[in-house]
C-alpha positions, 0 to 999 in steps of 0.5 A: 464519509471520505477519510480522504482530503483530497481526492485520490487521483489514481493516474497521479499515483501511477505515474509517480509510482512509474519509476521507482519500485512501485513501477519495476514491481508492476504496482498499479493503484486501481480505485479509491473507495470512500475508506479503502485504497486498492492496487494490484501487483503481478506475481511473476519473475520481478516479484517471485523468489527462487522456490517459485512463488511471491516472495514475502518481502514483495508482500510487504512492499506493495502493503507499504506502498497502499499505505503510503499512498493512503496516509498522504491522501488523508492529511493536508499535505500544506501542512504534513506529509507522513513516514513509514514507522513500522510495519509487519505481515503474516504470509499465509498463502503462496501464490506462483503466478497471476495477480495478487490485490491489496486494499488498504483500511484504515485502524486509526487516524490520528494527529500524530500516527496512522495505522492502516491494515493492508489484506493482500489476496489472490485473483480468487480471493483468498486471503495471502498476506495481511500486513498492519502498517503504522504511519507517523504524522509529521508537520511539513516543516520538519520534511527531510 
Protein backbone atom coordinates (compact mmCIF):
# COMPACT_ATOMS: atom_id res chain seq x y z
CA UNK A 1 0.00 0.00 0.00
CA UNK A 2 1.37 3.40 -0.98
CA UNK A 3 2.11 6.20 1.49
CA UNK A 4 1.57 8.95 -1.07
CA UNK A 5 -1.44 11.26 -0.94
CA UNK A 6 -0.82 11.98 -4.61
CA UNK A 7 1.35 10.17 -7.08
CA UNK A 8 4.89 11.62 -7.17
CA UNK A 9 5.51 13.31 -10.53
CA UNK A 10 9.29 13.22 -10.72
CA UNK A 11 9.49 15.49 -13.78
CA UNK A 12 7.54 18.17 -11.92
CA UNK A 13 9.71 17.84 -8.80
CA UNK A 14 12.86 18.18 -10.91
CA UNK A 15 11.42 21.15 -12.80
CA UNK A 16 10.46 22.93 -9.56
CA UNK A 17 13.93 22.30 -8.13
CA UNK A 18 15.88 23.37 -11.21
CA UNK A 19 16.33 27.04 -10.25
CA UNK A 20 17.07 26.59 -6.55
CA UNK A 21 19.68 24.72 -4.48
CA UNK A 22 18.53 21.38 -5.90
CA UNK A 23 19.34 22.42 -9.45
CA UNK A 24 22.56 24.23 -8.57
CA UNK A 25 23.87 21.07 -6.88
CA UNK A 26 22.63 18.75 -9.63
CA UNK A 27 20.09 16.91 -7.45
CA UNK A 28 17.74 14.80 -9.55
CA UNK A 29 14.70 12.86 -8.33
CA UNK A 30 14.86 9.39 -9.87
CA UNK A 31 12.25 7.04 -8.48
CA UNK A 32 9.26 6.80 -6.17
CA UNK A 33 8.24 3.42 -4.78
CA UNK A 34 5.34 2.49 -2.54
CA UNK A 35 7.17 3.87 0.51
CA UNK A 36 10.33 5.59 -0.68
CA UNK A 37 11.69 8.46 -2.76
CA UNK A 38 15.10 8.13 -4.46
CA UNK A 39 17.40 10.81 -5.90
CA UNK A 40 20.97 11.23 -7.05
CA UNK A 41 23.55 13.98 -6.84
CA UNK A 42 26.92 14.35 -8.58
CA UNK A 43 30.17 14.49 -6.66
CA UNK A 44 31.90 17.27 -8.58
CA UNK A 45 33.27 20.80 -8.12
CA UNK A 46 29.83 22.01 -6.93
CA UNK A 47 29.52 19.43 -4.16
CA UNK A 48 33.10 18.80 -2.98
CA UNK A 49 34.82 20.47 -0.04
CA UNK A 50 38.40 21.84 -0.39
CA UNK A 51 39.95 18.45 0.50
CA UNK A 52 38.38 17.02 -2.66
CA UNK A 53 35.61 14.85 -1.16
CA UNK A 54 31.84 15.25 -0.91
CA UNK A 55 31.02 18.10 1.49
CA UNK A 56 29.08 16.82 4.51
CA UNK A 57 26.78 19.84 4.40
CA UNK A 58 25.88 19.06 0.82
CA UNK A 59 24.95 15.51 1.88
CA UNK A 60 22.60 17.14 4.40
CA UNK A 61 21.07 19.25 1.60
CA UNK A 62 20.36 16.04 -0.36
CA UNK A 63 18.82 14.42 2.73
CA UNK A 64 16.59 17.41 3.50
CA UNK A 65 15.58 17.74 -0.15
CA UNK A 66 14.44 14.12 -0.24
CA UNK A 67 12.61 14.29 3.09
CA UNK A 68 10.94 17.60 2.21
CA UNK A 69 9.64 16.40 -1.14
CA UNK A 70 8.52 13.10 0.35
CA UNK A 71 6.76 14.77 3.29
CA UNK A 72 4.93 17.16 0.98
CA UNK A 73 3.71 14.25 -1.14
CA UNK A 74 2.27 12.41 1.86
CA UNK A 75 -0.05 15.19 3.07
CA UNK A 76 -3.12 16.67 1.41
CA UNK A 77 -1.75 19.94 -0.08
CA UNK A 78 -5.14 21.63 0.25
CA UNK A 79 -5.03 21.14 4.03
CA UNK A 80 -1.37 20.84 5.07
CA UNK A 81 2.20 21.68 4.20
CA UNK A 82 5.45 20.49 5.74
CA UNK A 83 8.54 22.31 6.94
CA UNK A 84 11.84 21.01 8.21
CA UNK A 85 12.11 20.98 11.99
CA UNK A 86 15.30 19.03 12.76
CA UNK A 87 17.98 17.16 10.85
CA UNK A 88 21.04 15.19 11.83
CA UNK A 89 23.58 13.26 9.83
CA UNK A 90 26.37 10.78 10.34
CA UNK A 91 29.01 10.80 7.62
CA UNK A 92 30.56 7.34 7.38
CA UNK A 93 32.51 7.25 4.10
CA UNK A 94 34.23 9.79 1.87
CA UNK A 95 33.43 10.00 -1.84
CA UNK A 96 35.59 11.95 -4.28
CA UNK A 97 33.80 11.50 -7.62
CA UNK A 98 30.87 9.91 -9.41
CA UNK A 99 27.35 9.99 -8.00
CA UNK A 100 25.72 9.51 -4.63
CA UNK A 101 22.20 8.14 -4.30
CA UNK A 102 19.77 9.00 -1.52
CA UNK A 103 16.70 7.08 -0.46
CA UNK A 104 14.13 8.51 1.96
CA UNK A 105 11.76 6.22 3.87
CA UNK A 106 9.35 7.20 6.63
CA UNK A 107 9.94 6.15 10.22
CA UNK A 108 6.83 7.99 11.45
CA UNK A 109 3.94 9.61 9.57
CA UNK A 110 1.88 11.42 12.18
CA UNK A 111 -0.79 14.08 12.26
CA UNK A 112 1.59 16.88 13.29
CA UNK A 113 5.03 15.48 12.48
CA UNK A 114 6.87 13.09 10.22
CA UNK A 115 10.27 11.47 10.72
CA UNK A 116 12.26 10.33 7.69
CA UNK A 117 15.30 8.07 7.43
CA UNK A 118 17.57 9.04 4.54
CA UNK A 119 20.43 6.77 3.47
CA UNK A 120 23.01 8.09 1.02
CA UNK A 121 25.23 5.58 -0.79
CA UNK A 122 27.95 5.70 -3.41
CA UNK A 123 27.71 4.10 -6.85
CA UNK A 124 28.78 0.70 -5.47
CA UNK A 125 26.05 0.80 -2.82
CA UNK A 126 28.38 1.56 0.12
CA UNK A 127 26.84 3.76 2.81
CA UNK A 128 28.17 7.34 2.75
CA UNK A 129 25.77 9.14 5.10
CA UNK A 130 22.74 8.34 7.21
CA UNK A 131 20.38 11.14 8.19
CA UNK A 132 17.18 11.52 10.17
CA UNK A 133 14.88 14.39 9.25
CA UNK A 134 11.91 15.58 11.31
CA UNK A 135 9.25 17.49 9.43
CA UNK A 136 6.48 19.56 11.05
CA UNK A 137 3.05 19.13 9.45
CA UNK A 138 1.25 22.48 9.49
CA UNK A 139 -2.25 23.53 8.52
CA UNK A 140 -2.22 25.40 5.22
CA UNK A 141 -3.98 28.36 6.83
CA UNK A 142 -0.81 28.91 8.90
CA UNK A 143 1.42 29.05 5.82
CA UNK A 144 3.82 32.00 5.85
